[in-house]
VODOTI-812530 format. One record per atom (N, C-alpha, C): residue in three letters; residue number from 1; x, y, z; atom name. Coordinates in steps of 0.2 Angstrom, whole numbers. Layout:
<sites>
{code=ala; pos=NUM; u=X; v=Y; w=Z; site=CA}
...
</sites>
This chain:
<sites>
{code=met; pos=1; u=-358; v=227; w=580; site=N}
{code=met; pos=1; u=-361; v=230; w=574; site=CA}
{code=met; pos=1; u=-359; v=237; w=572; site=C}
{code=ser; pos=2; u=-356; v=238; w=567; site=N}
{code=ser; pos=2; u=-354; v=244; w=565; site=CA}
{code=ser; pos=2; u=-359; v=248; w=560; site=C}
{code=tyr; pos=3; u=-360; v=254; w=561; site=N}
{code=tyr; pos=3; u=-364; v=258; w=557; site=CA}
{code=tyr; pos=3; u=-361; v=263; w=552; site=C}
{code=ala; pos=4; u=-355; v=264; w=553; site=N}
{code=ala; pos=4; u=-351; v=269; w=549; site=CA}
{code=ala; pos=4; u=-344; v=266; w=547; site=C}
{code=pro; pos=5; u=-341; v=268; w=542; site=N}
{code=pro; pos=5; u=-334; v=266; w=541; site=CA}
{code=pro; pos=5; u=-329; v=267; w=546; site=C}
{code=asn; pos=6; u=-331; v=273; w=550; site=N}
{code=asn; pos=6; u=-326; v=274; w=555; site=CA}
{code=asn; pos=6; u=-328; v=271; w=562; site=C}
{code=gly; pos=7; u=-332; v=266; w=562; site=N}
{code=gly; pos=7; u=-334; v=263; w=568; site=CA}
{code=gly; pos=7; u=-339; v=267; w=572; site=C}
{code=ala; pos=8; u=-343; v=271; w=569; site=N}
{code=ala; pos=8; u=-347; v=275; w=573; site=CA}
{code=ala; pos=8; u=-352; v=272; w=578; site=C}
{code=gly; pos=9; u=-353; v=266; w=577; site=N}
{code=gly; pos=9; u=-359; v=263; w=581; site=CA}
{code=gly; pos=9; u=-357; v=256; w=583; site=C}
{code=ala; pos=10; u=-358; v=254; w=590; site=N}
{code=ala; pos=10; u=-358; v=247; w=592; site=CA}
{code=ala; pos=10; u=-364; v=247; w=597; site=C}
{code=lys; pos=11; u=-367; v=241; w=597; site=N}
{code=lys; pos=11; u=-373; v=240; w=601; site=CA}
{code=lys; pos=11; u=-371; v=235; w=607; site=C}
{code=phe; pos=12; u=-373; v=237; w=613; site=N}
{code=phe; pos=12; u=-373; v=233; w=619; site=CA}
{code=phe; pos=12; u=-379; v=234; w=623; site=C}
{code=gln; pos=13; u=-383; v=228; w=623; site=N}
{code=gln; pos=13; u=-390; v=228; w=626; site=CA}
{code=gln; pos=13; u=-388; v=228; w=634; site=C}
{code=asn; pos=14; u=-392; v=232; w=637; site=N}
{code=asn; pos=14; u=-391; v=233; w=644; site=CA}
{code=asn; pos=14; u=-397; v=229; w=647; site=C}
{code=gln; pos=15; u=-395; v=225; w=653; site=N}
{code=gln; pos=15; u=-401; v=221; w=656; site=CA}
{code=gln; pos=15; u=-403; v=225; w=662; site=C}
{code=lys; pos=16; u=-409; v=227; w=663; site=N}
{code=lys; pos=16; u=-412; v=230; w=669; site=CA}
{code=lys; pos=16; u=-417; v=226; w=671; site=C}
{code=glu; pos=17; u=-418; v=227; w=678; site=N}
{code=glu; pos=17; u=-424; v=223; w=681; site=CA}
{code=glu; pos=17; u=-430; v=226; w=681; site=C}
{code=asp; pos=18; u=-430; v=233; w=680; site=N}
{code=asp; pos=18; u=-437; v=236; w=679; site=CA}
{code=asp; pos=18; u=-440; v=236; w=672; site=C}
{code=arg; pos=19; u=-446; v=239; w=671; site=N}
{code=arg; pos=19; u=-449; v=238; w=665; site=CA}
{code=arg; pos=19; u=-446; v=242; w=659; site=C}
{code=ser; pos=20; u=-442; v=247; w=660; site=N}
{code=ser; pos=20; u=-439; v=250; w=655; site=CA}
{code=ser; pos=20; u=-433; v=247; w=652; site=C}
{code=asn; pos=21; u=-432; v=247; w=646; site=N}
{code=asn; pos=21; u=-427; v=243; w=643; site=CA}
{code=asn; pos=21; u=-422; v=249; w=641; site=C}
{code=ser; pos=22; u=-415; v=247; w=640; site=N}
{code=ser; pos=22; u=-411; v=252; w=638; site=CA}
{code=ser; pos=22; u=-406; v=248; w=633; site=C}
{code=leu; pos=23; u=-403; v=253; w=629; site=N}
{code=leu; pos=23; u=-398; v=251; w=624; site=CA}
{code=leu; pos=23; u=-392; v=256; w=624; site=C}
{code=thr; pos=24; u=-386; v=254; w=624; site=N}
{code=thr; pos=24; u=-380; v=258; w=624; site=CA}
{code=thr; pos=24; u=-377; v=257; w=617; site=C}
{code=ile; pos=25; u=-376; v=262; w=614; site=N}
{code=ile; pos=25; u=-373; v=262; w=607; site=CA}
{code=ile; pos=25; u=-366; v=267; w=608; site=C}
{code=gly; pos=26; u=-361; v=265; w=604; site=N}
{code=gly; pos=26; u=-356; v=269; w=603; site=CA}
{code=gly; pos=26; u=-356; v=274; w=598; site=C}
{code=val; pos=27; u=-354; v=280; w=599; site=N}
{code=val; pos=27; u=-354; v=285; w=594; site=CA}
{code=val; pos=27; u=-348; v=289; w=594; site=C}
{code=ala; pos=28; u=-345; v=290; w=588; site=N}
{code=ala; pos=28; u=-338; v=293; w=588; site=CA}
{code=ala; pos=28; u=-339; v=300; w=591; site=C}
{code=asp; pos=29; u=-334; v=301; w=595; site=N}
{code=asp; pos=29; u=-333; v=308; w=599; site=CA}
{code=asp; pos=29; u=-335; v=314; w=594; site=C}
{code=glu; pos=30; u=-332; v=314; w=588; site=N}
{code=glu; pos=30; u=-333; v=320; w=584; site=CA}
{code=glu; pos=30; u=-340; v=320; w=581; site=C}
{code=his; pos=31; u=-344; v=315; w=582; site=N}
{code=his; pos=31; u=-351; v=315; w=580; site=CA}
{code=his; pos=31; u=-356; v=317; w=585; site=C}
{code=val; pos=32; u=-354; v=317; w=591; site=N}
{code=val; pos=32; u=-359; v=318; w=597; site=CA}
{code=val; pos=32; u=-362; v=325; w=596; site=C}
{code=gly; pos=33; u=-359; v=330; w=594; site=N}
{code=gly; pos=33; u=-362; v=337; w=593; site=CA}
{code=gly; pos=33; u=-368; v=336; w=588; site=C}
{code=leu; pos=34; u=-368; v=332; w=583; site=N}
{code=leu; pos=34; u=-373; v=331; w=578; site=CA}
{code=leu; pos=34; u=-379; v=328; w=582; site=C}
{code=ile; pos=35; u=-378; v=324; w=586; site=N}
{code=ile; pos=35; u=-384; v=321; w=590; site=CA}
{code=ile; pos=35; u=-387; v=326; w=595; site=C}
{code=leu; pos=36; u=-382; v=330; w=598; site=N}
{code=leu; pos=36; u=-385; v=335; w=603; site=CA}
{code=leu; pos=36; u=-388; v=341; w=599; site=C}
{code=gly; pos=37; u=-385; v=343; w=594; site=N}
{code=gly; pos=37; u=-388; v=349; w=590; site=CA}
{code=gly; pos=37; u=-387; v=356; w=594; site=C}
{code=arg; pos=38; u=-388; v=361; w=591; site=N}
{code=arg; pos=38; u=-387; v=368; w=594; site=CA}
{code=arg; pos=38; u=-391; v=369; w=600; site=C}
{code=gly; pos=39; u=-389; v=370; w=605; site=N}
{code=gly; pos=39; u=-393; v=371; w=611; site=CA}
{code=gly; pos=39; u=-397; v=365; w=614; site=C}
{code=gly; pos=40; u=-394; v=359; w=611; site=N}
{code=gly; pos=40; u=-398; v=353; w=613; site=CA}
{code=gly; pos=40; u=-404; v=351; w=609; site=C}
{code=arg; pos=41; u=-405; v=355; w=604; site=N}
{code=arg; pos=41; u=-411; v=354; w=600; site=CA}
{code=arg; pos=41; u=-412; v=347; w=597; site=C}
{code=asn; pos=42; u=-407; v=344; w=594; site=N}
{code=asn; pos=42; u=-408; v=338; w=591; site=CA}
{code=asn; pos=42; u=-410; v=332; w=596; site=C}
{code=ile; pos=43; u=-406; v=332; w=601; site=N}
{code=ile; pos=43; u=-407; v=327; w=606; site=CA}
{code=ile; pos=43; u=-414; v=328; w=609; site=C}
{code=val; pos=44; u=-417; v=334; w=610; site=N}
{code=val; pos=44; u=-423; v=335; w=613; site=CA}
{code=val; pos=44; u=-429; v=332; w=608; site=C}
{code=glu; pos=45; u=-427; v=334; w=601; site=N}
{code=glu; pos=45; u=-432; v=332; w=596; site=CA}
{code=glu; pos=45; u=-432; v=324; w=596; site=C}
{code=ile; pos=46; u=-426; v=321; w=596; site=N}
{code=ile; pos=46; u=-426; v=314; w=595; site=CA}
{code=ile; pos=46; u=-430; v=311; w=601; site=C}
{code=ser; pos=47; u=-429; v=313; w=607; site=N}
{code=ser; pos=47; u=-433; v=311; w=613; site=CA}
{code=ser; pos=47; u=-440; v=312; w=612; site=C}
{code=gln; pos=48; u=-442; v=318; w=610; site=N}
{code=gln; pos=48; u=-449; v=319; w=610; site=CA}
{code=gln; pos=48; u=-453; v=315; w=604; site=C}
{code=val; pos=49; u=-449; v=314; w=598; site=N}
{code=val; pos=49; u=-452; v=310; w=593; site=CA}
{code=val; pos=49; u=-453; v=303; w=595; site=C}
{code=ser; pos=50; u=-447; v=300; w=598; site=N}
{code=ser; pos=50; u=-447; v=293; w=599; site=CA}
{code=ser; pos=50; u=-450; v=291; w=606; site=C}
{code=gly; pos=51; u=-450; v=295; w=610; site=N}
{code=gly; pos=51; u=-452; v=294; w=617; site=CA}
{code=gly; pos=51; u=-447; v=291; w=622; site=C}
{code=ala; pos=52; u=-441; v=290; w=619; site=N}
{code=ala; pos=52; u=-435; v=287; w=623; site=CA}
{code=ala; pos=52; u=-432; v=293; w=627; site=C}
{code=lys; pos=53; u=-428; v=291; w=632; site=N}
{code=lys; pos=53; u=-424; v=295; w=636; site=CA}
{code=lys; pos=53; u=-417; v=294; w=633; site=C}
{code=ile; pos=54; u=-413; v=299; w=632; site=N}
{code=ile; pos=54; u=-406; v=298; w=629; site=CA}
{code=ile; pos=54; u=-401; v=301; w=633; site=C}
{code=lys; pos=55; u=-396; v=298; w=635; site=N}
{code=lys; pos=55; u=-390; v=300; w=639; site=CA}
{code=lys; pos=55; u=-384; v=299; w=636; site=C}
{code=ile; pos=56; u=-380; v=304; w=635; site=N}
{code=ile; pos=56; u=-373; v=304; w=632; site=CA}
{code=ile; pos=56; u=-368; v=305; w=637; site=C}
{code=ser; pos=57; u=-363; v=300; w=637; site=N}
{code=ser; pos=57; u=-358; v=300; w=642; site=CA}
{code=ser; pos=57; u=-354; v=307; w=642; site=C}
{code=asp; pos=58; u=-351; v=308; w=647; site=N}
{code=asp; pos=58; u=-347; v=314; w=648; site=CA}
{code=asp; pos=58; u=-341; v=314; w=643; site=C}
{code=arg; pos=59; u=-338; v=320; w=641; site=N}
{code=arg; pos=59; u=-332; v=320; w=637; site=CA}
{code=arg; pos=59; u=-326; v=316; w=640; site=C}
{code=gly; pos=60; u=-323; v=312; w=637; site=N}
{code=gly; pos=60; u=-318; v=308; w=639; site=CA}
{code=gly; pos=60; u=-320; v=301; w=642; site=C}
{code=asp; pos=61; u=-327; v=300; w=643; site=N}
{code=asp; pos=61; u=-329; v=294; w=645; site=CA}
{code=asp; pos=61; u=-331; v=290; w=639; site=C}
{code=phe; pos=62; u=-327; v=285; w=637; site=N}
{code=phe; pos=62; u=-328; v=281; w=631; site=CA}
{code=phe; pos=62; u=-330; v=274; w=632; site=C}
{code=met; pos=63; u=-332; v=271; w=627; site=N}
{code=met; pos=63; u=-334; v=264; w=628; site=CA}
{code=met; pos=63; u=-327; v=260; w=628; site=C}
{code=ser; pos=64; u=-326; v=255; w=631; site=N}
{code=ser; pos=64; u=-320; v=251; w=633; site=CA}
{code=ser; pos=64; u=-316; v=250; w=626; site=C}
{code=gly; pos=65; u=-310; v=252; w=626; site=N}
{code=gly; pos=65; u=-306; v=251; w=620; site=CA}
{code=gly; pos=65; u=-307; v=255; w=614; site=C}
{code=thr; pos=66; u=-311; v=260; w=615; site=N}
{code=thr; pos=66; u=-313; v=264; w=609; site=CA}
{code=thr; pos=66; u=-312; v=272; w=610; site=C}
{code=thr; pos=67; u=-314; v=276; w=605; site=N}
{code=thr; pos=67; u=-314; v=283; w=607; site=CA}
{code=thr; pos=67; u=-322; v=285; w=605; site=C}
{code=asp; pos=68; u=-326; v=280; w=606; site=N}
{code=asp; pos=68; u=-333; v=281; w=605; site=CA}
{code=asp; pos=68; u=-336; v=283; w=612; site=C}
{code=arg; pos=69; u=-341; v=288; w=612; site=N}
{code=arg; pos=69; u=-344; v=290; w=618; site=CA}
{code=arg; pos=69; u=-350; v=285; w=618; site=C}
{code=lys; pos=70; u=-352; v=284; w=625; site=N}
{code=lys; pos=70; u=-358; v=280; w=626; site=CA}
{code=lys; pos=70; u=-365; v=284; w=625; site=C}
{code=val; pos=71; u=-369; v=282; w=621; site=N}
{code=val; pos=71; u=-376; v=285; w=621; site=CA}
{code=val; pos=71; u=-381; v=279; w=623; site=C}
{code=thr; pos=72; u=-384; v=281; w=629; site=N}
{code=thr; pos=72; u=-389; v=276; w=632; site=CA}
{code=thr; pos=72; u=-396; v=278; w=630; site=C}
{code=ile; pos=73; u=-399; v=274; w=627; site=N}
{code=ile; pos=73; u=-406; v=275; w=625; site=CA}
{code=ile; pos=73; u=-411; v=271; w=630; site=C}
{code=thr; pos=74; u=-416; v=274; w=633; site=N}
{code=thr; pos=74; u=-420; v=270; w=638; site=CA}
{code=thr; pos=74; u=-427; v=272; w=636; site=C}
{code=gly; pos=75; u=-431; v=266; w=636; site=N}
{code=gly; pos=75; u=-438; v=267; w=635; site=CA}
{code=gly; pos=75; u=-441; v=260; w=633; site=C}
{code=ser; pos=76; u=-447; v=260; w=629; site=N}
{code=ser; pos=76; u=-450; v=254; w=626; site=CA}
{code=ser; pos=76; u=-445; v=252; w=621; site=C}
{code=gln; pos=77; u=-446; v=246; w=619; site=N}
{code=gln; pos=77; u=-442; v=243; w=613; site=CA}
{code=gln; pos=77; u=-443; v=247; w=607; site=C}
{code=arg; pos=78; u=-449; v=249; w=606; site=N}
{code=arg; pos=78; u=-451; v=253; w=600; site=CA}
{code=arg; pos=78; u=-448; v=260; w=600; site=C}
{code=ala; pos=79; u=-448; v=263; w=606; site=N}
{code=ala; pos=79; u=-445; v=270; w=607; site=CA}
{code=ala; pos=79; u=-437; v=269; w=606; site=C}
{code=ile; pos=80; u=-434; v=264; w=609; site=N}
{code=ile; pos=80; u=-427; v=263; w=608; site=CA}
{code=ile; pos=80; u=-425; v=262; w=601; site=C}
{code=arg; pos=81; u=-429; v=258; w=597; site=N}
{code=arg; pos=81; u=-427; v=257; w=590; site=CA}
{code=arg; pos=81; u=-428; v=263; w=586; site=C}
{code=gln; pos=82; u=-433; v=267; w=587; site=N}
{code=gln; pos=82; u=-434; v=274; w=584; site=CA}
{code=gln; pos=82; u=-429; v=279; w=585; site=C}
{code=ala; pos=83; u=-427; v=279; w=592; site=N}
{code=ala; pos=83; u=-422; v=284; w=593; site=CA}
{code=ala; pos=83; u=-415; v=282; w=591; site=C}
{code=glu; pos=84; u=-414; v=275; w=591; site=N}
{code=glu; pos=84; u=-407; v=273; w=588; site=CA}
{code=glu; pos=84; u=-407; v=274; w=581; site=C}
{code=ser; pos=85; u=-412; v=273; w=577; site=N}
{code=ser; pos=85; u=-413; v=274; w=570; site=CA}
{code=ser; pos=85; u=-411; v=282; w=568; site=C}
{code=met; pos=86; u=-415; v=286; w=572; site=N}
{code=met; pos=86; u=-414; v=293; w=571; site=CA}
{code=met; pos=86; u=-406; v=296; w=572; site=C}
{code=ile; pos=87; u=-404; v=293; w=578; site=N}
{code=ile; pos=87; u=-397; v=294; w=579; site=CA}
{code=ile; pos=87; u=-392; v=292; w=574; site=C}
{code=met; pos=88; u=-393; v=286; w=572; site=N}
{code=met; pos=88; u=-388; v=283; w=567; site=CA}
{code=met; pos=88; u=-389; v=287; w=560; site=C}
{code=gln; pos=89; u=-395; v=289; w=558; site=N}
{code=gln; pos=89; u=-396; v=293; w=552; site=CA}
{code=gln; pos=89; u=-392; v=299; w=552; site=C}
{code=lys; pos=90; u=-392; v=303; w=558; site=N}
{code=lys; pos=90; u=-388; v=309; w=559; site=CA}
{code=lys; pos=90; u=-381; v=307; w=558; site=C}
{code=val; pos=91; u=-378; v=302; w=561; site=N}
{code=val; pos=91; u=-371; v=300; w=561; site=CA}
{code=val; pos=91; u=-370; v=298; w=553; site=C}
{code=ala; pos=92; u=-374; v=294; w=550; site=N}
{code=ala; pos=92; u=-373; v=292; w=543; site=CA}
{code=ala; pos=92; u=-372; v=297; w=539; site=C}
{code=tyr; pos=93; u=-377; v=302; w=539; site=N}
{code=tyr; pos=93; u=-377; v=308; w=535; site=CA}
{code=tyr; pos=93; u=-370; v=312; w=536; site=C}
{code=ala; pos=94; u=-368; v=313; w=542; site=N}
{code=ala; pos=94; u=-362; v=316; w=543; site=CA}
{code=ala; pos=94; u=-356; v=313; w=540; site=C}
{code=ser; pos=95; u=-356; v=306; w=540; site=N}
{code=ser; pos=95; u=-351; v=302; w=538; site=CA}
{code=ser; pos=95; u=-350; v=302; w=530; site=C}
{code=glu; pos=96; u=-356; v=302; w=527; site=N}
{code=glu; pos=96; u=-357; v=303; w=520; site=CA}
{code=glu; pos=96; u=-354; v=310; w=517; site=C}
{code=arg; pos=97; u=-356; v=315; w=521; site=N}
{code=arg; pos=97; u=-353; v=322; w=519; site=CA}
{code=arg; pos=97; u=-346; v=322; w=520; site=C}
{code=ile; pos=98; u=-343; v=319; w=525; site=N}
{code=ile; pos=98; u=-336; v=319; w=526; site=CA}
{code=ile; pos=98; u=-332; v=315; w=520; site=C}
{code=met; pos=99; u=-335; v=310; w=518; site=N}
{code=met; pos=99; u=-332; v=305; w=512; site=CA}
{code=met; pos=99; u=-332; v=309; w=506; site=C}
{code=asp; pos=100; u=-337; v=313; w=504; site=N}
{code=asp; pos=100; u=-338; v=317; w=498; site=CA}
{code=asp; pos=100; u=-332; v=321; w=497; site=C}
</sites>
């Protein structure tokens, strides 16, 4: 599933045996800074609002066959959906600004 014209998002459901669920999405390397925000402000806000835990892969650690960084969202299904939506809104907004 692609979220932006440049392939900014792909979904991969992670199977875990514990009660928390997780979802890994791909975000274009150049958009990771938008998710993090200055001093980590955006990622903290997304975590606090959604209730999900968010982990971004290290620089150079890409999803297989892409230049997309792995963003793993862990929590309840509702928290995951909300965090994913907030992340994709930031990426989509940036993509729209680039296209203009």
